[in-house]
C-alpha positions, 0 to 999 in steps of 0.5 A, a space after each residue: 631229395 632236392 625239389 625244383 620249385 618256384 619257391 626255391 628259385 632266385 627271382 630271375 628264374 631259369 625261364 631263359 634256358 628251359 621251361 618252368 613246369 609250374 607255369 604250364 597252362 595245363 598245370 595252372 588249369 589243374 591248380 585252379 580247379 583244386 581251388 574251385 575255379 574253372 579255367 580255360 582248356 589249354 587247347 585253344 587258350 590265349 596265354 600272355 607271359 610277362 617276363 618271358 625272356 627268350 620265350 623258352 617257357 612258351 615253346 612247349 605250350 605252342 608246339 603242343 597246342 597249335 590251335 592256341 595262341 601265346 604272346 611273350 613280353 620281355 625287356 631284354 631285346 637280345 633274349 627276345 631275338 634268341 626266342 624269335 629264332 627258335 620260333 622260326 626254327 620250330 615253324 610256329 605261327 601261334 607264338 609271338 615274342 616282343 621286346 616291350 617296357 612297362 609303359 608300352 605294355 600298359 598302353 597296348 591292347 593285346 586282347 583278352 587272355 585265359 592265362 597271364 603269367 607275370 614273373 622275372 623282371 615284371 615280377 620285380 615291380 612294386 608299389 604304384 607300378 605294380 598296381 598299374 600292372 595288376 589293373 592291366 591284367 584284370 582288364 585283359 582277363 577272359 571270362 575264365 582267365 587267371 593271373 599268375 603273379 610272382 613277387 617277393 614277400 616278407 619275412 624272408 625278403 628281409 634277408 634280401 634287403 640286407 643283401 641289397 643294402 650290402 651290394 649297394 653300399 659297395 657299389 655306391 662309388 662306382 661310376 659305370 655299370 661295369 664298375 657297379 657289377 664288379 663291385 657288387 660281385 666283389 661284395 658277394 665274394 666277401 660275404 661268401 668267404 668272410 661271414 662270422 660264424 656268430 652272425 645269426 643270419 649267416 645261413 640265410 644270407 649265404 643261401 641268397 649269396 649263392 643264388 645271386 652269384 649264379 645270376 647274369 649281370 642284368 638279373 643281378 642289377 634288376 634284383 639288387 641294384 636298381 631299387 626294384 624287388 621290394 618285398 611285401 607281406 601277403 596281407 599287403 599284397 592281398 589288399 593291393 590286388 583287391 583294390 585292382 579288382 582281383 582275388 587271391 586263389 592260392 599258389 601255383 605250386 600247391 604244396 607251398 601253401 599246405 602247412 603239413 608240407 613243412 611238417 606235422 608240428 607246423 600244421 598243428 601249430 597253425 591250426 591252433 593259432 589261426 583256427 578261423 577260415 580266413 585263408 589269407 590270414 592263415 597263409 600269412 601266419 604260415 609265411 612267418 613260420 617258414 620264413 617265406 621270401 617269394 610267392 607265385 600266386 594264382 589270381 582271378 577276377 574279384 567277381 569269381 571269388 565266391 566260387 573259391 574254396 578256403 583250402 585245396 579241395 582234396 575231393 577234386 583230385 578225383 577229376 585230375 589225370 596224373 603222369 610221371 616218368 618213374 622207373 623202379 630201381 631193381 635190386 638182385 634179380 627178381 627183387 624190387 627196391 622202394 626207390 625210383 629214378 625219374 627221367 631227370 635222374 632224381 631218385 626218390 624212395 617210399 615205403 608206402 605200398 600203395 604209393 609204389 603201385 601208383 608210381 609203377 602205373 604212372 611209369 607204365 603209362 608215361 608219357 600219357 596221363 592216367 585218370 583217377 579211375 584208372 589208378 584205382 583199377 590198376 593199384 588194387 590188390 585183387 586178393 584183398 577184400 577191402 571195399 572199393 570205397 576204402 581203396 578209392 579213399 586210400 588212392 586219394 590220400 596217396 595222391 594228396 601225399 604226393 601233391 604235398 611233397 611237391 615232387 617236380 616229377 609228378 604232373 597232373 592236369 584236368 582231363 586228357 593231356 596232350 599225349 592222350 589227345 594225340 591221333 598220330 598213327 605212328 610215333 613221332 619225335 617232338 619237334 625240338 629233338 634234333 639240333 634245336 635247343 632246348 629239348 623239352 617235353 609237353 610236361 615242361 621238362 627240359 633235357 640235355 641230350 647227346 643227340 641234340 648236341 650232335 645234331 642227330 636227325 631221327 628218321 620217322 621210320 625209326 620209330 615205327 620200325 625200330 632197329 636193334 642198334 637204335 633201341 637204347 636211343 628210343 628208350 631214352 626218348 621214351 623215358 624223357 617223354 620226347 615221343 608222341 603218338 596215339 595209343 595204337 602207335 604206342 601199342 605197335 611200338 611196344 609190340 616191336 620192342 617185344 619182337 626185337 627183345 634179345 634179353 629177358 629184361 627187355 621183355 620185362 621192361 616193355 610188357 607192362 607198358 604194352 598191356 597199358 596201351 593194349 587195354 581199353 578203359 574198362 581194363 584200366 588202359 589207354 586204348 581207345 574204342 576208335 582204335 579197335 578197327 585199326 587193330 583188326 586190320 593190323 591182325 591180318 599181318 599174322 595167322 593162327 594156323 594149327 601145326 601139321 599133325 606129322 610135325 606134331 608127332 615128330 616133336 612128341 617122339 623127340 621129347 619122348 626120346 629126350 632129344 631136346 636139342 633136336 626138338 628145339 631145332 625142329 620147332 625153331 624151323 617152323 618159326 623160320 618158315 612161317 614167322 607170322 603164325 602164332 601157333 608156331 611160336 606157341 609150339 616153340 615156347 612149349 618145347 623150350 619150356 618142357 626142355 628146360 630152356 625157360 629164357 628161350 620160352 620167354 622170348 618165344 612168348 614175346 614173339 606171340 605177344 608182339 603179334 597179339 597183345 590182348 590174350 591174357 592166357 599168354 600173359 599168364 604163361 609169361 608170368 609163370 615163366 618169370 616166376 620160374 626164372 626168379 623174376 619174382 617182382 615182375 611175375 607177381 605184378 604181371 599176374 596182378 594185371 591179368 587178374 584185374 582184367 580177368 579174375 578167372 585165369 587160374 595160372 595168374 592166381 597161382 603165380 601170385 600165391 607162389 610169389 607170396 609163398 616165396 616172400 612168406 606172405 602166408 595170408 596172401 598166398 592162402 587166399 590166392 591159392 584157394 582162388 586158383 584151386 576153385 578154378 582148376 581143382 585138378 591141376 597138378 601145379 595148383 595142387 602142388 602150390 596148395 600143398 606148399 602153402 599148407 606145408 609152410 603153415 606147418 599143416 604137414 598132414 594136409 600138405 601130404 594129401 595135396 601132394 598125393 593129389 598132384 602126383 595122381 594128376 600128373 604122374 609123369 612129373 617126378 618133381 611132384 613125387 619128390 615134393 611128396 617124399 620130402 614132406 613125408 620126412 616131416 610127419 612124425 606119425 609115419 613110421 620109417 618103414 612106410 617112408 622107405 617103401 614110398 621111396 622105393 616106389 619112386 625108384 621103380 617109377 623112375 627106372 621104368 620110365 627111363 629104361 634105367 639099369 640097362 647095361 652101360 659100357 664105361 670107357 674109364 681106365 680101371 687104374 685104382 691109383 690114377 687121377 679121378 674125375 669127380 662130378 657133382 650134380 646140383 641146383 644149389 651151387 650158389 649161396 645155399 646151405 648145400 654150398 656151406 657143407 660142400 665148400 670145406 671139401 671143395 676148397 681143400 681137395 687135392 687137385 693132383 689126385 682129383 679133378 672136379 666137374 660141376 653140373 649146375 641144374 638151376 639158373 642161379 649164379 652168384 659169388 659163391 657160384 663163381 668161387 666154386 667154378 673158379 676151382 673146378 676143372 669144368 663147369 657145365 650149365 645143364 638146366 636146359 638139358 634133358 636127362 638123356 643129354 645130361 647122361 651123354 654129357 657126363 659119359 663124354 666127360 668120363 666121370 668116375 664118381 658122380 655125386 647127387 647133392 640134391 636128393 628129393 629137393 628142388 632141381 634134382 636130376 635123380 631120373 638121370 642118375 637112374 640111367 647110371 652115367 658114371 660107374 660109381 654114384 653117391 648121394 650126399 648133403 641135399 637130402 637126409 634120406 634115400 633116393 630110392 634108386 637102385 642105380 645110386 651106389 652109396 649115400 654119404 653120411 657125414 660124421 655119424 658113427 656107423 649105425 647099420 642096425 637102423 639106417 641100413 634098412 632105410 636106404 637102397 644105397 650102401 652107407 659111407 660113414 665118413 668123418 670130416 675135420 670141418 663139415 661146415 663153412 661158417 660166415 666170414 667176419 661174423 659176430 664174436 661169441 659172448 658170455 652165456 646170457 643166462 649169467 646176466 639174465 638169471 634165466 635160460 633163453 631157449 630158441 628155435 630157428 628151424 623152418 615152421 614146417 618142422 614144428 609139429 604138435 609133438 614138438 610144441 608139446 615138449 617145448 610147452 612142458 619145458 617152459 611151464 616147468 621153468 616159468 622164468 625162462 624165455 623162448 625165441 622162435 624165429 624164421 616164422 613166415 607170417 602172423 598167422 603161423 606165429 599166432 598158431 604157435 602162440 595159442 598152442 603153447 599158451 594152451 599148455 600154460 606157457 605165459 605170453 611174456 615167455 614167448 619172443 617171436 622174430 622175423 627172418 633177418 639177414 645173416 649177420 643179424 641172424 648170427 648176432 641173435 645167438 648172443 641172446 640165446 643159451 640153448 637151441 631146442 631142436 625139432 623132430 622128427 626132422 631135425 636141424 642141419 644148417 641151423 644147428 651148425 650156425 648155432 655151434 659156431 656161435 657157441 650155442 649147443 642144440 638139444 636134439 632128440 635122436 629118432 629112427 630116420 636119418 632126418 631125425 638124426 642130423 642133430 646127433 651127427 652135428 652134436 656128436 662131432 662137437 663132443 656134445 653127447 649130453 645134448 642128445 636125448 633118446 626120448 621125449 621125456 629125456 629131451 625135456 629133462 635135459 633142457 630143464 637140467 641146464 637151468 642149474 648148470 649155467 657155469 658149465 654151459 658157459 664153458 661149453 659155449 666158449 669152447 665150441 667155435 674152436 671145435 668147429 674150426 677143426 673138429 678133429 684134433 690131428 695135424 695131418 687131417 684136413 677138411 678133405 682127408 677122409 673124403 678123399 680116402 672114401 673116394 679112393 676106397 670105393 674106386 678101388 673096390 669098383 676096379 677090383 670088381 667088388 659090389 658096393 658095400 658100407 664103409 666107415 672112413 676115419 671113425 
């Protein structure tokens, strides 16, 4: 990251073109305060700038503080004339610009000044002239006055002297100023192109040459050709200012005087070589270390020196306010990076969590500043129990770290900034945002705007009532800090942005600033008490009238009949008739949510918030919607803001818990869900979330208990029932018959609710040989394991005989989705369709065979399948068990030999045993298979990458016995969500005698690193009763066999399917004892295991060694078989295809 600092600038700065942030009186007051010096408030301050050039450096100050006064002095009459034109254009009466040489200045009496800034040409003066100038400054300081003096220093100035000598040598024979300039620039070109690689000062000189080439003729002459710009050591400069009655305070850019800014080693060495408290001596040592060539020092009258701190007083950071325009760089939907973009286009990154929170807060408050207390309030993590003092210290340390970095985008001031002090009731554009150049904000940042170049005028009404077409322009003005107004003005602006939002990202982008400008100081916000009355008056613009009872009944009836489109239309009609009624929009939001159109629900809430921006329950509903639409980062941050202001909003706690669960922060999830359940102990959503947390912790029995409570409290929510059934498959203590009975009960509930199994008249032609329309209903048609199993068939199927129809029940969409969609006959996004609407759509599409790819997993539509929209319905892939529905005709079993004596009694469906040549789509360009690690290591390395939910005490007992009997073996356990889960597993295994060095725990990694991890593994150990599916297939692709235990349920026999297809029956155990014995036996069969390793990938590429068989051959046969049976009027029965 390149920092725009005074220390890195050439002597003639850019002050003739744009303001210099580090010379702002607001900034100087804050820097003085950090050193123990009280400087004047900028509001009414008098400022003298010597070397002002065109005066651009004073324009932000003069426009921001009309009661203040500023005088700019420079030698260059042309630049002064340019500045005077700007002053006239701005209509400024508090800024004077004059052309004046040093002698005239010293003879003048311009009065006392609070801030005297000396730089550019006046900063080049040295020797006796400098002493006279310093004396002048001392005489004209007010009681609280400070001087900022720029000057060249040694040792860095030694290099400047070399360049001066070189330029003067080549220009010595010139007879005119023009010739002198040409000769000097020729020497610059010579040095830029021809310096020897062996020149020890080449790098330093090259940097100076590059800077000098950018200087104008006058600046080049003053710096290098006229005998000015004579550097000195800081010790000498200090002696000079002391003689003139001044004292050294520090640098106006604080980071340049902090040794640790240059690295920890520099800081440590400085403390060692110069431990004394002499500030000047320490800074001189630092100059030698960093090779400093320029300082911009803050000075005060000598009599104020006793108040000086020897170093920056970090505790004084508490009294400053902070600002910065930072926007988080987002990754994929719902994920935030560690990077930010500033309004100047610079990208910065930090992995420090608290610093990220601080930058987020600054971005939300921009362009206003926030106090230290507001930062503390808005950055604490509500679920963490650390005390307030600890958090305060952490915030202070983070701010000091930002200060040390010298980021030009971080601003700080004493008290409130100009933006906070504004009382404009409507936003205004800063006066320079038209056709006047330059464009700047009140933090002294300058910009080149397209609107400035085009001379575009912005009507005032545009800011108060923005139009859709102007939103991008207004967003740019906001980001650059070019608008100003009271907190109420900003609140109204962001409310308007919420009202006009057409994209969910617009809602997300504006909701956090809206909360900041709608909350008062006690809520960490910027809203002022004086604005309350104004807000109460504005609330007359909306009403909160209840919905007519008749309309409510109509809506209820439509929902019961699952006529979602009609329900939405009726609710929308309410908002059209009375758009200012909060209840109309709340009703529409509820209808949109219940009917699955969650984006529309977000827009409805945005309308509510646009009228009433202080209701935390509304914000909590929005946070929940953002979570449901996969905007995880935005959801948790909104929930944080709610909880900080009101810790009794259970929905917000629940959202935080769910996001933590998603990203496997189990400790945080547990704390938050416990808080939510205390507030809403009988809420089904909260109970379900508690069950999910327990499930993730491998406490399946407790999870099942909470799932049952959730179902009891919301029996109409069938997704809760599915969650319960899914959990039951993981419990080793529940027999298969009981699990089946629970599934049957689910089927009865669904069929009763939907009036299922009513006769359906199908229009399809019963021609057994015609092209079949095959539909797939799933929420997993994206980068998901389901697609890995589906893809081989999908990509290979014969489109001359089968047409593929997809019904996507989720909002997920990625590259895998695009691939599947491209080869489909029709792609339907049905996430917001009711069961009835989806049923009618499938019937209109005249689907012959309809697949359920979800079972009892997320986004399933089993309740729609209960209505039987297609004559043949098959469940496959997503769930290793029965759906429990009588309307589901078949369950497709992949690559499992017929096993009717056990499986048939666990399914309501008839079983289709189908052989697949290629059952799984591997990763393209994955790692190669390596030799067996045990051949090199001398011991076996076992592993498990299954979900921790699958790892129960019985499994851990078996693993423990294996590891104890093979004491040199290792066990890698990956995909663990938290340290808590890791320690739970560690303690269980070590209690059995497993040694700590045998256990290796791995976090979740990306797919390529995950596959590469298999190169360390000899054998995977499967879990039971819920065995691996995807993990086993990935392992086989990488040459690693999985040792599995065949159980009673289909979930317990997934390993049997995968290993049997690969010809690895010797890795299938029939008891726990057999499982242990088989694992131990491979310790003496390493060569055989290595041969197996190198044979597996070829088997995975083509499981069936028959030229005429492709990935979809038997799948297509199965479809045609069940279709012919249907055409013949035969009832469904089990088939074996390909075995």
